[in-house]
Structures are given as C-alpha cells and as structure tokens.
C-alpha positions in Angstrom: 25.1 30.2 4.0 22.9 33.6 3.3 22.7 35.9 6.5 19.4 36.0 8.5 18.4 39.5 8.0 15.2 39.6 11.3 17.4 41.8 13.6 17.7 44.0 10.0 14.1 45.2 10.1 13.8 47.6 13.0 16.7 49.2 11.8 15.3 49.9 8.1 12.5 53.1 6.9 9.6 52.3 5.0 11.4 54.8 1.5 14.2 51.8 2.1 11.8 49.4 1.4 10.6 51.6 -1.5 13.9 51.6 -2.6 13.9 47.5 -2.2 10.9 46.9 -4.0 12.3 49.4 -6.6 15.6 47.4 -7.1 13.5 44.5 -7.3 10.7 45.6 -9.8 13.4 46.5 -12.1 15.2 43.0 -12.0 12.3 41.9 -13.9 14.2 43.2 -17.0 17.4 43.0 -16.0 20.2 41.7 -13.5 21.5 44.9 -12.8 18.9 48.2 -12.7 20.4 51.1 -13.7 20.5 54.4 -11.2 18.2 56.6 -13.4 15.7 54.0 -13.3 15.3 54.1 -9.6 13.5 57.1 -9.2 10.9 55.7 -11.3 10.4 52.5 -9.8 10.7 53.0 -6.4 8.9 56.4 -6.5 11.1 58.0 -4.4 13.0 61.7 -5.1 16.4 61.1 -6.8 17.9 62.7 -3.3 15.9 60.2 -1.7 17.4 57.4 -3.7 20.6 58.2 -3.0 20.6 58.4 0.7 18.2 55.1 0.2 20.6 53.5 -1.7 23.8 54.3 1.1 21.9 52.8 3.6 21.0 49.7 2.4 24.6 48.9 0.7 25.9 49.7 4.0 23.2 47.0 5.4 24.4 44.5 2.5 20.9 44.4 0.8 22.2 45.3 -2.6 25.1 45.4 -4.8 26.5 48.1 -6.7 28.4 47.7 -9.8 30.2 51.3 -11.6 31.5 48.9 -14.9 29.8 50.3 -18.3 27.3 52.1 -16.1 25.7 52.9 -12.5 23.8 49.6 -11.4 22.4 48.3 -8.0 20.9 44.4 -7.8 19.6 42.8 -4.8 21.2 40.4 -2.3 19.5 37.7 -1.2 19.4 39.3 2.4 17.5 42.4 0.5 14.9 39.7 -0.7 14.7 38.0 2.5 13.8 41.5 4.2 11.2 41.8 1.8 9.4 38.7 2.3 9.5 38.9 6.3 8.0 42.2 6.2 5.2 41.2 3.8 5.0 38.5 6.7 5.2 40.9 9.4 2.8 43.3 7.7 0.3 40.3 7.3 0.6 39.0 10.8 1.5 35.6 9.6 4.8 35.5 11.5 5.4 37.7 15.1 8.7 36.4 16.0 11.9 34.8 14.5 13.8 31.8 15.7 16.7 29.7 15.0 17.6 28.2 12.6 16.2 24.3 11.5 18.3 23.9 8.6 20.6 25.1 5.6 20.8 23.4 2.9 22.0 23.8 -0.8 18.8 25.0 -2.1 16.8 26.7 0.8 17.2 27.7 4.5 14.7 27.1 7.3 14.1 29.4 10.5 11.7 28.2 12.9 9.3 31.4 13.7 6.6 32.1 15.8 2.6 33.7 15.4 -0.3 31.9 17.2 2.1 28.8 17.4 4.9 27.7 16.2 5.9 27.5 12.8 8.8 27.2 10.3 9.8 29.7 7.5 11.9 28.7 4.4 13.6 30.8 2.0 14.4 29.2 -1.1 17.8 29.9 -2.7 17.5 28.3 -5.9 19.9 29.4 -8.4 21.9 31.3 -5.9 25.1 29.7 -6.1 24.1 27.6 -9.2 21.5 29.2 -11.0 22.0 27.7 -14.7 22.4 24.3 -13.3 19.2 24.5 -11.5 16.9 26.3 -14.7 18.0 23.5 -16.7 16.5 21.2 -14.6 13.4 23.2 -13.3 10.8 24.5 -16.3 10.4 28.2 -14.2 11.4 29.9 -17.6 9.1 32.5 -18.6 8.8 34.6 -22.0 7.7 38.1 -20.2 10.7 38.2 -17.3 14.3 38.1 -17.1 15.1 34.6 -16.0 17.3 35.2 -12.7 18.0 33.6 -9.0 15.4 35.6 -7.8 12.8 34.9 -10.2 13.9 31.0 -10.1 13.6 31.0 -6.2 10.4 32.7 -6.5 8.7 29.8 -8.7 10.0 27.7 -6.7 8.4 28.9 -3.4 5.4 29.3 -5.5 5.0 26.1 -6.8 6.4 24.2 -3.5 3.5 26.1 -1.8 0.4 25.2 -4.6 1.3 22.0 -4.6 1.0 21.6 -0.7 -2.1 23.2 -0.9 -3.5 20.8 -3.3 -2.0 17.8 -1.2 -3.2 19.2 2.6 -4.6 17.3 4.6 -4.9 14.2 2.5 -1.4 13.5 1.9 1.1 13.4 5.2 3.0 17.4 3.9 3.0 20.1 6.2 0.5 22.7 6.2 1.2 25.6 4.0 0.1 28.9 6.3 1.6 31.7 4.1 3.9 32.6 1.2 5.6 35.5 -0.6 8.1 36.2 -3.0 10.4 33.2 -2.3 9.5 32.3 0.9 7.0 30.3 2.5 5.9 30.2 5.9 4.2 26.0 7.0 3.5 24.3 10.1 6.4 23.2 11.8 7.0 19.5 11.9 7.6 17.1 14.7 9.9 14.0 14.6 13.3 13.5 13.3 14.6 13.4 9.4 14.1 9.8 8.5 18.1 9.9 7.9 19.1 10.2 11.1 16.6 7.5 12.3 17.5 3.6 13.5 14.0 2.0 13.3 14.2 -1.6 15.1 13.9 -4.1 12.6 10.0 -5.3 13.5 9.8 -1.6 12.8 11.2 -1.3 9.0 8.8 -2.8 6.7 6.1 -0.8 8.7 7.5 2.5 8.3 8.4 1.7 4.7 4.6 0.6 4.1 3.6 4.2 5.8 6.1 6.1 3.4 4.3 4.2 0.4 1.3 4.9 1.0 1.7 8.5 1.3 3.5 8.3 -2.5 0.4 6.5 -3.5 -2.0 9.3 -1.9 0.1 12.0 -3.2 -0.1 10.5 -6.8 -3.9 10.1 -6.3 -4.3 13.9 -5.7 -2.2 14.5 -9.1 1.5 14.6 -7.8 4.7 12.8 -8.2 7.2 14.3 -5.6 10.0 13.8 -8.0 13.3 14.0 -5.6 12.3 11.7 -2.6 15.2 10.3 -0.6 15.7 9.9 2.9 16.1 13.9 3.6 12.6 15.0 2.9 10.7 12.7 5.5 10.2 13.1 8.8 9.1 10.7 11.4 7.4 11.1 14.4 5.2 9.0 16.6 2.2 10.0 14.3 3.9 8.4 11.0 5.3 10.2 8.4 5.3 13.7 6.6 7.0 14.3 3.3 8.4 17.6 2.1 10.3 19.7 -0.1 7.6 19.6 -3.0 9.4 22.5 -5.6 9.9 19.9 -8.1 7.1 17.9 -8.1 5.7 17.3 -11.4 2.0 16.8 -12.1 0.9 12.8 -13.3 0.0 14.2 -16.4 3.0 15.4 -17.4 5.1 13.5 -20.1 8.1 12.0 -17.7 5.9 11.7 -14.7 6.3 7.4 -14.7 10.4 8.0 -15.1 10.0 10.4 -12.0 8.0 8.1 -10.1 10.0 5.2 -10.2 12.8 7.3 -9.4 11.1 8.2 -6.2 10.4 4.5 -5.6 13.9 3.4 -6.3 15.5 5.7 -4.4 13.5 5.0 -1.2 13.4 0.9 -1.4 17.3 1.5 -2.1 17.3 3.5 1.5 15.9 1.0 3.3 17.6 -2.0 1.2 21.2 -0.2 2.2 20.3 1.2 6.2 18.9 -2.3 6.9 19.6 -5.5 4.7 17.8 -8.3 4.5 14.7 -6.5 5.8 12.6 -5.2 2.6 12.3 -8.7 0.8 14.4 -9.2 -2.7 11.7 -10.2 -4.5 9.7 -6.7 -4.3 10.5 -5.0 -7.4 10.2 -1.2 -8.6 7.6 -2.4 -11.3 5.5 -3.9 -8.7 5.4 -0.6 -6.2 4.9 1.8 -9.3 2.4 -0.4 -10.6 0.5 -0.4 -7.1 1.3 3.7 -6.5 -0.4 4.5 -10.1 -3.3 2.4 -9.6 -4.2 3.9 -6.1 -4.3 0.1 -5.1 -0.6 0.2 -2.7 -0.6 -2.9 -0.9 1.6 -3.5 1.9 5.2 -4.7 1.0 4.1 -7.7 2.3 1.4 -8.4 0.2 3.2 -7.4 -3.0 6.6 -9.5 -2.5 4.2 -12.7 -2.6 
C-alpha cells in the first residue's frame, strides 16, 4: 500500500510542486532524471533545486540514485501529491477521508466536495510493470513507457469509458481526472462478492447484471475484467466499476473478452448458488443475446 500523502500537502510550497513537476516532465524520457536537467524542467535555480530536492526526499516524494550519475525519480507518493493538488486547485475535492479499498492495481479513498465522492489512484505497473504493460496496449512511440505512464493511461482510459457509459449504463458517475487519479461518485451498497442473496433473489440480480453488460455492449464497450469484485449491489440495483481494461466492441478480441466476462459471471453465480442458475443456460446463448442487444431474462434464455 502506498502511503496517503493528503496530510503532506499543507507542508509543501509552490516551489516544491515546481520541482515535482520538473521530475515528472523529465520522466517522459527516462526513468531517472539527471540532476543537471532539473533547473530547466522545473524553472528553478540550481540553489532552489537543491533545497527542494532535500525537502521532497525527506518526505518520501522522490528517490535519488548516484550510480553512474546523480538522478531522481518520482515515488508514487510524489505523483499522488501532484494529482491531489490539481484536484484541490480545481475545487473538485475539499476534504480527504478514509480508505474505501486497497487493491493490487488501485487505492480508493473517500473524499468530499459538495457531497461524498471517491478518489481512485491507479497503481498499474508500480509493482509488476512488465506484466501489466504486456497485457494492456498503453505503449507510445513518443514517450518513455514507465509505471507512471502506464498508470496515467489506465486512468485516462477508465475515465473516458465512464464518460461514454454514464448514465445509460449503471457505472459510477465520473467527476474529474488528473494524471493517474479519478474522482467519481461514491457508490452505495456492498460488493457482490460479500453479499448472500436469498434463493428467490439470485436470478433477479443475475438478470440485472447481464442487462447492464448488454447496455455497455450497446454503447460500444466490453468490460473485459468482469468478476464479483467489480460489482456493487444496493437497493437501487447493480453498478459495475473498474473499467480501465475495457475494450471497444470492434476490438479484434472483443467477442473473446465478452465470453470470458460472461463465463466469470455465470460461473460465480453457479458456484455460490448451486442449482439456482439453469444448467442449460449457455455462455454462447447469453453472448448472442448481449451482442444482438436483445437480452432476455435468464429464465427466457433457458427455455
């Protein structure tokens, strides 16, 4: 888990952010930014750069190396601080709250503005960059590909997808995005994996979820990472979240991803609620219904 830097913001001066932004700019070309290039990237004097480097190193926002040359790189905490400051300056958020969820590829916190919201920091590639980069097509011919670039592209892709889907599909309302971070609606309810449905509720909830998958497909997207951990269930129905890996329906592997999503969804309900999902309900039948934008209920598809 990366440390929460919200409490550090009041300690940082404007020039500290100039320095952090300078390191960020230099990392477009190399993982480590040479010390002599920082005055140009940060628009600070040599003396000011030295002073700000010391302050940011002390707070764990950057890291230093001295092998081959003196170089600096952002820690995720430094990247978090840059995004958080941008949201505060734009008045997207005014207060920072408790963690809502910490995962392998993201950290989510409660924040507040005119209402409670959720702030999601993407962490893709921070601990396993090569694997994530291989799976997701975030490469660019113009920039050095790093964990920072990978996380930013994941946030951009997820935010753009949410903007396309909301409000026609039950997804969190997107509010703002900066660097590797997204501010969105705070969802009510409970993660599907943590719920225990009554027998007479199982098919109804499954119908709701498949209907949202169908609506997303009609809007041009396949989630491509569906599981019981990416669905919230409340009195209002279901909401599907975590869309950074979504693919357009004209993607060459869209059909494969759709079937995998449906296999995961039906498999979960069959494992947790044995005997409730009809055995003759096939992934192929549901996929054909979804792709044809003609989704029927599970009961109808099983007839």
